[in-house]
C-alpha angles and dihedrals in degrees: 000000000000103000092184093060093043091052092048096053095080089044091053090050091050092050091048090054091049091052090049091050091048092051090048090052090051090052092048095046096080090048091050090048091050091049090049092049091049091049090050094050124116105032094162139027115301119227124215112197115208128191092211133075126254112283095030122125096259091044092052092052094044092051092047089057098038099074100050091038092052089052093051091048095044091232129081122256108229116205112217110191114205104169127176143063095066091294093312096114094053095041092050091048092052094043092054094047119111110269093231100118093260097100132049133171120236093207137190134208091266096056098045103032123005097047087067088065095044104049129049089208132020128190087231135040111233092205104037102036097053140048122204120255111164141344115230103186148275124298110207121212122215145195110239140179131188114275094252095050118127088221102101103174145005089262088055092048093050093046092050091049091053094045092059109016114217096008100094108074122215110193122212141153093267140294093279098050131086093257092044092052091050090051090051091049091051091052091047099045097039093039085232123164101213119152104242106217116196122216133187092243141002089248092059091045092052092048090053090052090049089049092051095246094116127033101220142353139214106219141149113271091228092067097041107035093093091053089053092049090049089056094243097113135032126218114227097178144337120234096231126106091246136026113274126240100247094045106038091150091062117086122235114237088236088070088066100026107035114225095018109144118150114153132160119226143190126231134170115229133173134219109270110267096038110147113268091228090062092047093048095049096043090049090051094047093047092049090049090054094047090051089061106099091213092056093044090051092050090052090049091055087059091051111258125101116232109233111163118193121222100243144004087255090057089052089053091051090050091052091051090052092049091053090054093047094049091047088060092047092049090051091049095057096034094247110175127186117250 
């Protein structure tokens, strides 16, 4: 019997176990480092840049989320409004921010998708300058009239526009804005003959409809829902493919114009190069908030529909799909960048 070999067998087993433990520790080390980094972030207030002014639909949603999110993160969320230039000012500000996890961009469809089809050149690159973090939800647009208007439905609006081409006015923010593009698509797909009247802002357009200076308006539901609840405006249709939960009595445009589905949306993105630990944690905290029925209901009262996506990668895939869809829409109405 070889006593040397018999004595070394337990030793060999012990060393094998030690090697296994060491390899396991090596595998767990990156996970532990990520957990530590997530726990350490944020160590200072977190800024959310917005391209819209205080009181706008995106601003209302961002501020609704900022307080509970700040509590869960242990640092306040600071809203930094940078309106103007069709979202360009805010997007450029966010894109040029240091990618250190201290600044994020609460972005809209215009900033990340449609501006690419409106401008030949932009001072930021929607695809290269940002990485996806979280999807907040969809922001339906709508066609509205003042409460006393004789126009009772979309069918009525379209028929009146055809009966006297150019007389019926459909207010919007301009031919190269989200609302303006929707108005152009309505005219094209319904073969309507509405006079598309451009305004400097959706607020001014809505006031002109309330004052009887324009017949109808295309506007985001987030900025007009309260006027509808107050009985000052009437919803003719929403621009989503289906009716939306808070407004089940209001038809979707797709019921009249099959396939029509043009919604705005809100997403949080970060300057490219932002630490993955910050992206991962902020995504998780936002999704946790949006899964709270009370938070989702509060967002719905503003207008948007909370629809979190399961990962930052899923947000990126959604954005890619939106770019393809808007490319088709731009081609349909002959929209060329300027």
